[in-house]
C-alpha positions as CSV (number, residue, x, y, z in Angstrom):
1,M,3.5,22.5,36.2
2,A,0.0,21.6,35.0
3,N,-1.5,18.5,33.5
4,V,-3.3,19.3,30.3
5,A,-6.6,18.1,28.9
6,V,-7.2,18.5,25.2
7,I,-10.8,18.6,24.0
8,G,-12.5,19.8,20.8
9,S,-14.6,22.9,21.1
10,Q,-16.8,22.4,18.0
11,W,-18.2,19.3,16.4
12,G,-14.9,17.4,16.3
13,D,-12.4,17.2,13.4
14,E,-10.7,20.4,14.8
15,G,-7.2,19.2,14.2
16,K,-6.6,17.6,17.6
17,G,-4.1,15.1,16.2
18,K,-1.4,17.6,15.4
19,I,-1.8,19.5,18.6
20,V,-1.9,16.4,20.8
21,D,1.2,15.2,19.1
22,W,2.9,18.6,19.6
23,L,2.0,18.4,23.3
24,S,2.7,14.7,23.8
25,E,6.4,15.3,23.1
26,R,6.4,17.5,26.2
27,A,4.3,15.1,28.3
28,D,5.4,12.0,30.1
29,V,2.1,10.1,29.9
30,V,-0.9,10.3,27.5
31,V,-4.4,9.0,28.3
32,R,-7.5,8.6,26.2
33,F,-10.5,9.1,28.4
34,Q,-13.7,8.7,26.3
35,G,-15.1,7.6,23.0
36,G,-14.0,4.7,20.9
37,H,-12.7,3.9,17.4
38,N,-15.2,6.3,15.9
39,A,-12.7,9.1,16.6
40,G,-9.8,9.7,14.3
41,H,-6.6,11.7,14.8
42,T,-4.2,12.3,11.9
43,L,-0.5,12.9,12.8
44,V,2.2,13.9,10.4
45,I,5.7,13.2,11.7
46,D,8.8,13.5,9.5
47,N,6.6,13.2,6.4
48,Q,5.0,10.0,7.7
49,T,1.3,10.1,8.2
50,Y,-0.3,8.1,11.0
51,K,-4.1,7.7,11.3
52,L,-5.1,6.7,14.8
53,S,-8.6,5.8,15.9
54,L,-8.4,4.2,19.3
55,L,-4.7,4.4,20.3
56,P,-3.6,7.5,22.2
57,S,-1.4,9.8,20.0
58,G,1.5,9.4,22.4
59,V,2.2,5.9,21.2
60,V,3.8,7.2,18.1
61,R,6.3,9.2,20.2
62,G,7.0,6.2,22.4
63,K,5.3,7.8,25.4
64,L,3.6,5.6,28.1
65,S,0.0,5.6,26.9
66,F,-3.3,4.6,28.6
67,I,-6.7,3.8,27.3
68,G,-8.9,4.9,30.2
69,N,-12.1,3.4,31.7
70,G,-14.2,6.0,30.0
71,V,-13.3,4.5,26.5
72,V,-15.3,1.7,24.9
73,V,-12.8,-0.6,23.3
74,D,-13.3,-2.7,20.2
75,P,-10.5,-5.2,20.9
76,W,-10.4,-6.6,17.4
77,A,-10.1,-3.0,15.9
78,L,-7.4,-2.2,18.5
79,L,-5.3,-5.2,17.6
80,K,-5.7,-4.4,13.9
81,E,-4.6,-0.8,14.6
82,I,-1.6,-2.0,16.6
83,E,-0.5,-4.2,13.6
84,K,-1.1,-1.3,11.2
85,I,1.2,1.1,12.9
86,K,3.7,-1.6,13.5
87,G,4.0,-1.7,9.7
88,Q,4.9,2.0,9.9
89,G,7.7,1.3,12.3
90,V,6.0,1.8,15.7
91,T,6.0,-1.2,18.0
92,I,3.4,-1.3,20.8
93,T,3.9,-3.6,23.8
94,P,2.2,-3.9,27.2
95,D,5.2,-1.9,28.5
96,T,4.1,1.1,26.4
97,L,0.3,0.7,26.3
98,K,-2.1,0.0,29.2
99,I,-5.8,-0.6,28.9
100,A,-8.1,0.1,31.9
101,D,-9.2,-3.3,33.2
102,S,-12.6,-1.8,33.8
103,A,-13.1,-0.5,30.2
104,T,-16.2,-1.7,28.4
105,L,-15.7,-3.9,25.3
106,I,-17.4,-3.3,21.9
107,L,-18.6,-6.6,20.5
108,P,-19.4,-7.4,16.9
109,L,-23.2,-7.4,17.7
110,H,-22.9,-3.8,18.8
111,G,-21.8,-2.7,15.3
112,S,-24.5,-4.8,13.6
113,L,-27.2,-3.3,15.9
114,D,-25.8,0.2,15.3
115,Q,-26.0,-0.1,11.6
116,A,-29.4,-1.8,11.6
117,R,-30.9,1.0,13.7
118,E,-29.5,3.7,11.5
119,T,-30.9,2.0,8.4
120,A,-34.3,1.5,10.0
121,A,-34.4,5.2,11.0
122,G,-34.2,6.3,7.4
123,A,-34.3,10.1,7.1
124,A,-34.3,10.4,10.9
125,K,-30.9,8.8,11.3
126,I,-28.4,10.4,13.6
127,G,-25.4,9.9,11.3
128,T,-23.3,7.6,13.5
129,T,-20.2,5.8,12.2
130,G,-21.9,2.5,12.7
131,R,-19.1,1.1,14.8
132,G,-21.1,0.1,17.8
133,I,-20.1,2.9,20.1
134,G,-23.6,3.8,21.2
135,P,-24.9,0.3,21.8
136,A,-21.7,-0.5,23.9
137,Y,-22.3,2.6,26.1
138,E,-25.9,1.6,26.4
139,D,-24.8,-1.8,27.7
140,K,-22.4,-0.1,30.1
141,V,-25.1,2.1,31.6
142,A,-27.6,-0.8,31.7
143,R,-24.9,-2.9,33.7
144,R,-24.8,-5.8,31.3
145,A,-21.5,-4.9,29.5
146,I,-18.5,-7.2,29.2
147,R,-15.4,-5.5,30.4
148,V,-11.7,-6.1,29.8
149,C,-11.2,-7.7,33.2
150,D,-14.0,-10.3,32.4
151,L,-11.8,-11.9,29.8
152,A,-9.7,-13.4,32.6
153,D,-12.5,-15.6,33.9
154,E,-14.4,-18.1,31.7
155,A,-17.3,-18.4,34.2
156,T,-17.8,-14.7,34.2
157,I,-17.8,-14.6,30.4
158,A,-20.4,-17.3,30.2
159,F,-22.6,-15.6,32.8
160,K,-22.3,-12.2,31.2
161,V,-22.9,-13.4,27.6
162,E,-26.1,-15.1,28.6
163,R,-27.3,-11.9,30.3
164,L,-26.2,-9.8,27.4
165,L,-27.9,-11.9,24.7
166,A,-31.2,-12.1,26.6
167,H,-31.4,-8.4,25.7
168,H,-29.7,-8.2,22.3
169,N,-31.2,-11.2,20.6
170,A,-34.7,-9.8,21.3
171,L,-33.6,-6.5,19.6
172,L,-32.0,-8.4,16.7
173,R,-35.2,-10.4,16.2
174,G,-37.3,-7.3,16.2
175,L,-35.0,-5.8,13.5
176,G,-35.2,-9.0,11.4
177,L,-31.5,-9.8,12.0
178,P,-30.1,-13.3,12.9
179,E,-29.6,-13.9,16.6
180,V,-26.1,-14.3,18.1
181,K,-25.3,-17.8,19.3
182,P,-23.8,-17.7,22.8
183,E,-21.3,-20.4,22.2
184,E,-19.8,-18.5,19.2
185,L,-19.5,-15.3,21.1
186,I,-17.9,-17.1,24.1
187,A,-15.4,-18.8,21.8
188,A,-14.5,-15.5,20.2
189,L,-13.9,-13.9,23.6
190,K,-11.8,-16.9,24.8
191,E,-9.6,-16.6,21.7
192,L,-9.3,-12.8,22.2
193,A,-8.4,-13.0,25.9
194,P,-4.6,-13.9,25.7
195,K,-4.1,-11.1,23.1
196,I,-5.8,-8.3,25.2
197,L,-5.2,-9.3,28.8
198,P,-1.4,-8.5,28.8
199,F,-2.3,-4.8,28.2
200,A,-4.9,-4.8,31.0
201,A,-4.1,-2.8,34.2
202,P,-5.6,-0.6,36.9
203,V,-5.0,2.5,34.9
204,W,-6.4,4.8,37.7
205,Q,-3.7,3.5,40.0
206,L,-0.8,3.9,37.5
207,L,-2.0,7.4,36.7
208,D,-2.1,8.3,40.4
209,E,1.5,7.1,40.8
210,A,2.5,9.1,37.8
211,R,0.9,12.2,39.2
212,R,2.5,11.8,42.6
213,N,5.9,11.4,40.9
214,G,5.5,14.7,39.2
215,K,4.9,13.3,35.7
216,R,3.2,15.5,33.1
217,I,-0.1,13.9,32.1
218,L,-1.8,14.7,28.8
219,F,-5.6,13.9,28.7
220,E,-6.6,13.3,25.1
221,G,-10.2,13.8,24.2
222,A,-12.1,12.7,21.1
223,Q,-14.9,14.4,19.1
224,G,-15.9,17.8,20.2
225,T,-17.9,19.5,23.0
226,M,-20.9,20.1,20.8
227,L,-21.2,16.4,20.4
228,D,-21.3,15.8,24.1
229,V,-24.3,13.7,25.1
230,D,-25.4,16.2,27.7
231,H,-24.2,19.6,26.3
232,G,-24.2,19.0,22.5
233,T,-26.8,19.3,19.8
234,Y,-28.9,16.4,21.1
235,P,-29.9,13.9,19.7
236,Y,-27.3,14.5,17.0
237,V,-24.4,13.8,19.4
238,T,-22.0,11.0,20.3
239,S,-22.8,8.6,23.2
240,S,-20.2,9.9,25.7
241,N,-19.3,13.1,27.5
242,T,-16.7,14.9,25.5
243,S,-16.1,17.9,27.7
244,A,-13.1,18.2,30.0
245,G,-15.0,17.0,33.1
246,M,-14.9,13.5,31.5
247,A,-11.0,13.6,31.6
248,A,-11.2,13.0,35.4
249,V,-14.1,10.4,35.3
250,G,-12.8,8.6,32.2
251,S,-9.3,8.2,33.5
252,G,-9.9,7.5,37.2
253,L,-8.2,10.6,38.5
254,G,-10.0,13.3,40.4
255,P,-10.9,16.7,38.9
256,S,-8.0,18.3,40.7
257,A,-5.6,16.3,38.4
258,V,-6.8,18.3,35.4
259,G,-5.0,21.6,35.2
260,Y,-5.0,23.5,31.9
261,V,-7.9,22.7,29.5
262,L,-7.0,23.4,25.9
263,G,-9.9,23.6,23.4
264,I,-8.9,22.8,19.9
265,T,-10.8,25.2,17.6
266,K,-10.8,25.3,13.8
267,A,-10.7,28.8,12.2
268,Y,-13.9,28.0,10.5
269,T,-16.6,25.3,11.3
270,T,-17.1,21.8,10.1
271,R,-19.5,19.0,10.9
272,V,-19.9,15.3,9.8
273,G,-23.2,13.6,9.7
274,S,-26.7,14.9,10.5
275,G,-27.7,17.7,12.8
276,P,-28.1,21.5,13.1
277,F,-25.4,23.7,11.6
278,P,-26.4,27.4,11.7
279,T,-23.4,28.7,9.8
280,E,-23.2,26.0,7.1
281,L,-22.3,27.1,3.6
282,T,-23.6,25.1,0.7
283,D,-22.2,27.5,-1.9
284,E,-18.8,27.8,-3.6
285,V,-17.3,29.2,-0.4
286,G,-18.2,26.1,1.5
287,Q,-16.9,24.0,-1.3
288,L,-13.6,26.0,-1.2
289,L,-13.2,25.5,2.5
290,G,-13.7,21.8,2.1
291,E,-11.2,21.5,-0.7
292,R,-8.5,23.7,0.9
293,G,-9.0,22.1,4.3
294,F,-9.1,18.5,2.9
295,E,-12.3,18.0,4.9
296,F,-12.8,14.3,4.9
297,G,-13.2,12.2,8.0
298,T,-10.1,10.4,9.3
299,V,-12.1,7.3,10.2
300,T,-15.0,7.2,7.7
301,G,-13.7,9.2,4.8
302,R,-17.1,11.1,4.8
303,K,-17.1,14.6,3.4
304,R,-17.5,17.2,6.1
305,R,-20.0,20.0,6.0
306,C,-18.3,23.5,6.1
307,G,-19.3,26.9,7.3
308,W,-18.2,30.2,8.9
309,F,-16.7,30.4,12.4
310,D,-19.5,30.4,15.1
311,T,-18.4,32.3,18.1
312,V,-21.7,31.6,19.9
313,M,-21.2,27.9,19.8
314,V,-17.5,28.0,20.7
315,R,-18.1,30.4,23.6
316,Q,-20.7,28.0,24.9
317,A,-18.3,25.1,24.6
318,I,-15.7,27.1,26.5
319,K,-18.1,27.7,29.4
320,V,-19.4,24.2,29.8
321,G,-16.0,22.6,29.1
322,G,-14.0,24.8,31.4
323,I,-11.6,25.7,28.6
324,T,-8.7,27.8,29.7
325,G,-7.4,28.7,26.2
326,I,-7.8,27.6,22.6
327,A,-5.5,26.2,20.0
328,L,-6.7,27.8,16.7
329,T,-6.1,25.5,13.7
330,K,-6.3,25.7,9.9
331,L,-6.0,29.5,9.8
332,D,-4.3,29.1,6.4
333,V,-7.4,27.6,4.8
334,L,-8.9,31.1,4.9
335,D,-5.9,32.7,3.1
336,T,-7.6,33.3,-0.3
337,L,-10.9,34.7,0.8
338,P,-11.5,38.5,0.3
339,E,-14.2,38.6,2.9
340,L,-14.9,36.6,6.1
341,K,-18.0,36.3,8.2
342,V,-18.2,35.4,11.9
343,C,-21.4,34.4,13.6
344,V,-21.9,36.7,16.7
345,G,-25.5,35.7,17.6
346,Y,-28.6,33.8,16.5
347,D,-31.9,35.0,15.4
348,L,-34.8,32.8,16.6
349,N,-38.0,34.1,15.1
350,G,-37.0,37.7,15.6
351,K,-35.5,37.1,19.1
352,R,-31.7,37.4,19.4
353,L,-30.0,34.6,21.3
354,S,-26.4,34.5,22.7
355,H,-26.4,30.8,23.2
356,F,-27.2,27.5,21.4
357,P,-30.7,26.5,22.6
358,A,-31.3,23.0,24.0
359,S,-34.5,22.4,22.1
360,M,-34.1,20.3,18.9
361,S,-36.7,22.4,17.0
362,E,-35.1,25.7,18.1
363,Q,-31.6,24.4,17.1
364,A,-32.9,23.7,13.7
365,S,-34.6,27.1,13.4
366,V,-31.9,29.6,14.5
367,K,-30.3,31.8,11.9
368,P,-26.8,33.2,12.2
369,I,-26.2,36.9,12.8
370,Y,-23.0,37.8,11.1
371,E,-20.2,40.3,11.5
372,T,-18.2,40.8,8.3
373,M,-14.4,41.1,8.3
374,T,-11.8,41.8,5.6
375,G,-9.8,38.8,4.5
376,W,-6.0,39.0,4.2
377,R,-5.5,37.4,0.8
378,Q,-1.9,36.6,1.8
379,S,-0.3,33.3,2.8
380,S,-0.3,32.5,6.5
381,R,0.7,29.0,5.9
382,G,3.8,27.9,7.8
383,A,4.0,31.1,10.0
384,R,5.9,30.5,13.2
385,S,5.6,33.9,14.8
386,W,3.1,36.7,15.0
387,A,5.4,38.9,12.9
388,Q,5.0,36.4,10.0
389,L,1.2,36.7,10.0
390,P,-0.8,39.2,7.8
391,A,-2.2,42.1,9.8
392,E,-5.8,41.2,8.9
393,A,-5.2,37.7,10.1
394,I,-4.1,39.0,13.5
395,K,-7.3,41.2,13.6
396,Y,-9.4,38.1,12.9
397,I,-7.7,36.2,15.7
398,R,-8.1,39.0,18.2
399,R,-11.8,39.5,17.3
400,I,-12.4,35.8,17.9
401,E,-10.7,36.0,21.2
402,E,-13.0,38.9,22.3
403,L,-16.1,37.1,21.1
404,I,-15.4,33.6,22.6
405,E,-14.0,35.1,25.9
406,A,-10.9,33.0,25.9
407,P,-7.3,33.6,24.7
408,V,-5.5,31.8,21.9
409,A,-2.7,29.8,23.5
410,L,-1.5,28.0,20.4
411,L,-1.9,28.8,16.7
412,S,-1.5,26.2,14.0
413,T,-0.7,27.3,10.5
414,S,-0.2,24.0,8.7
415,P,-0.3,20.3,9.4
416,E,3.4,20.3,10.0
417,R,4.3,20.0,13.7
418,L,6.7,22.9,13.8
419,D,4.3,25.3,12.1
420,T,2.9,26.3,15.4
421,I,2.9,29.6,17.3
422,M,3.0,29.1,21.1
423,V,1.5,32.0,23.0
424,R,1.2,30.2,26.3
425,D,2.7,26.8,27.3
426,P,-0.3,24.9,28.7
427,F,2.0,22.7,30.8
428,L,3.5,25.7,32.5
429,D,0.4,27.9,32.9
């Protein structure tokens, strides 16, 4: 029986919410291991739609859920999200949700700085959500962050706030923004402490106990591998490691705890924000994909850029992410197209590449080399077995498997949880 890590194998927005929910019913424990409330998962359960940003998807199923040390936590956003889903009938308590006591906090100044820097960058902006994720990770790496455990000690809060503001107020002055008054930030953190501290716990220890007791652990990632700060389309990436290796680091369990790695993969490609996108379609086909796939960000509502499936990029994500198999989502979005294209290589100034280059200029310059396939022009929506799929759809799936060098373990044919074809059970593989 394997523990399962779920990660995105493209630029995020691959449909992880449904798959994580599908798997969380089979898991005992669910843990978020990186990112922050810039990520969004949409779950549809019994015709009720839940939009989660920071909470692990398992909370909706009443599973014991953890926010790991690799996550940056906006505590005010978290409390608001808890209240929001409480209004939908899901009550979260310290018995069902644990936050790593070593997790870094996102403060209001982080969001202000994030937005100000994006505005100042103009056309060179990265396309962040402006929620302070990057500045919070910067403080963590620079060893000046305020962590969940610090809320328990007023002297520590005062010491860390002074050290933090020595850095941030200089930046804010340089950007023409008002400085943060230490007494106001300290007062806000003191008020916050009794609301957050009941959830604080040594998550690594609780997860180790769960593992030794034979519990099934589901590691829930956010964003996608090509947004990884090391392996993605840098600098148009997020501020954390999004590949499966982070599941161990960001939860406090060793690498051996992660068994099966499931890469959530959309049957076409989308991206939000700035950055290279070799297979992007700006024509009516791209518009059709966006309309049929309801391609708008869960957190920001921003329209997603759409394009053909890129096997070069996904194969690379599979290699660097240690992906065992993929869950292919949104196949039904392609149902009406008479012809499909799949990127099988890149052309860089006449040279054929079989990988996404690291250079920013080369990433912007590569052109897709396509293989054309016949569309099925029949409905695949709601299919729950291979026999219910059009023959051409099966050919499309099999060709993708060949090109990305990984099998399809799960196939999603609609947002509904039961509209899923399971080829391999990741927990038993």
